[in-house]
Structures are given as structure tokens and as C-alpha cells.
C-alpha positions, 0 to 999 in steps of 0.5 A: 166837682165832687169825687163821685162824679166822673170827669167826661173830659178826662183820659180815664173816661175816654179810654173806656169808650170802644174804638169804633172806626167810621170806615167799616162798611155794612158789607164787611160786617155781613160777610163776617156774620155769614162766615161765623154762621157757616163755621157754626153749622160745620161744627154742629155737623161734626158733633151730630150723632150718627143715625141708626141706619148709618151706624148699622151700615158702618158696622156691616161694612166693617164686619164684611171686611174682617175675616171670621175668627176662631171665636165663631162656633161655626168656623171652629167646627169647620176647622176641626173637620179639616177646613183651612182658610182659603179652601173651598167647601166640601170634601173635595174642596171644590165648593164656594170660597167666598161667602154668599154676598148680601143683598140688603133691601134699602127701599120701601117697595114691596116684594115683587116690585123689582120684577114688576118694574122689569116686566113693565120696562120690557112691555114698554120696550116691546110696545115701542119696537112694535110701533117702529115695526108698524111704521116701517111696514107702512112706509114699505107698503106705501113705497110698494104701492107707489112703485106699483102705481108708477108701473101701472101708469107706465104700462097704460101709457105704453098700451095707449102708444101701441094702440095709436100706432096700430090704428095708423098702420091699420088705416094705411094698410087698409087704404093700400088694399082699397078699403075706405071704411074701417071694420070698426070706427076705432080701427082707424085714428079719430079724424079731427072734425074741425080740420077735416072739411070732407066729413059730413054729419050723419043722418038722424036715423043713423045716429039713433041706430049707432046710439042703440048699438053703443048702449048694447056694446060693453066699453072696451079697454085700450088693452082689449082694443090693442089685442083685437086690432093687432089680431086683425093686422096679423090675420088680414095684412100679415103685419106685426106692429112690434116687428114693424114688418109686413110678412108675405103670408101667414106661414112667413109671419108665424116663422119669423115673428116672435109672438103676438104680444109686446112681451114676446118682442122684448 
């Protein structure tokens, strides 16, 4: 073997080969690469030059934190006129002590944009309030309508009950006086034709006459019938259904009965 050729089995050649451990996993190498990349990014951020806005903001804050010195011409003139640091402006010293605060516009909205946004927000709030108010009014109206309907139904049921009671009293009092036919058919309770075998059918001519009369007469309401029949009971029998008493005469009725309506007896 010549001197120029290397011996691959010698220690000198083996020492040149890097030590590669077969136990190093792929995950460990990836973690090390990610860590180096993050360190590199942090280093770049620290070394990055500040933008114009950042520099301007820092300079402004630094200037606002530091007080005005004698090198400022305006401040020098104020001192010559007798102004002292911490004193208010004006002859009496009752003016401003702190400088007028800066209100720097940082967004890209045009002039009046903030006012427009404010008006829009107020309009939306007012619209929402109007919806809530309208909903409450509808709910209140629905509740009032329900109460009115219940009250009307209750009053109608009471009138129907008073009318039936008046008809029974009228039939009884008429019978006591020997009256066998009511002044009007509805003055007495309607008889059940299925249970009453004594009633006979009217003749055809009488039915035709009754039909003609019914066509001419306007249908009376329960309230109208109640007023008419109670008036009949008071005038003929001196009887008040709400008192439940038959008085001796008209003078006795007028003297002791509160009135001719249910409301007078409440």
C-alpha cells in the first residue's frame, strides 16, 4: 500500500468520521429546529427598526411628560410677564393650569364620522325602545280587551240568569191571580214540548199570523226583555226580583225598594 492511499482501517481515518448516535429520534431534531427558528424570529424583532408612527408616538409621549423649559420662547415671555410654574393663566391666576389635552385622530374616518356614528347609534337605540314600547302597548291592549270581554260575558250571564228568574216569578204570580195565558210568550219560561203532553200544536192559520207578527217585530235582546218583564212585575204584582219580595202596593214598593235595576241593589 502506498503512502498516498489512506488506510480505511486505521485510527486516523476513523477519528475523522463524526459520532452519529443511532438513538437520536426525528422528533428531537424537529423540536431543535423549531426552537432555533423562534430564537431567530425574536432576534429579528428586537433588531427591527421602528416605524414612523411608532417613533412619532414615542416622541410625543416623551414631550408631553417633560415640562417646557426656558428655551421655549413663549414660556420665556410668560416668565418675563410674571408667570410662575404651576400658576394659572391670567391676571388673577384663575385660568388654566394644565395645557390643553391633545386629541389626535388615528383612524381613517372623515370629518364628522364620529358624530354620524353617534347619531346612528342613538337612532337604533330609539328604534329599539319604540319596538319595546309598541310591544308593551299591544300586550296592555290585549289584556284590557280580554278583561273587557270577560266582564261583558259575565254581565251577559248575569242578565240571562235574572231573566230566567223573572220569567219563573212572572208565571207563578200570574197563576196566583188566575192568569192562564202570559201577556207575551216570553214572559213565562218556555215549556218543553217533549215532556208536556197537554200542549197542542197551533192551527195553521194561527201559525201564519204569528209568523207575520214575528217578521214585523224586531228581535229583543235579553237586556230589553229583562227591563220589560221587571217593569211588568213591579207594575202589576208590586214584585221586585232583586229584593225577592212582593210589596203590598205601589207606595210600599217605591218606599222600600232601592230601585228597578240590579245595580241599585248592590
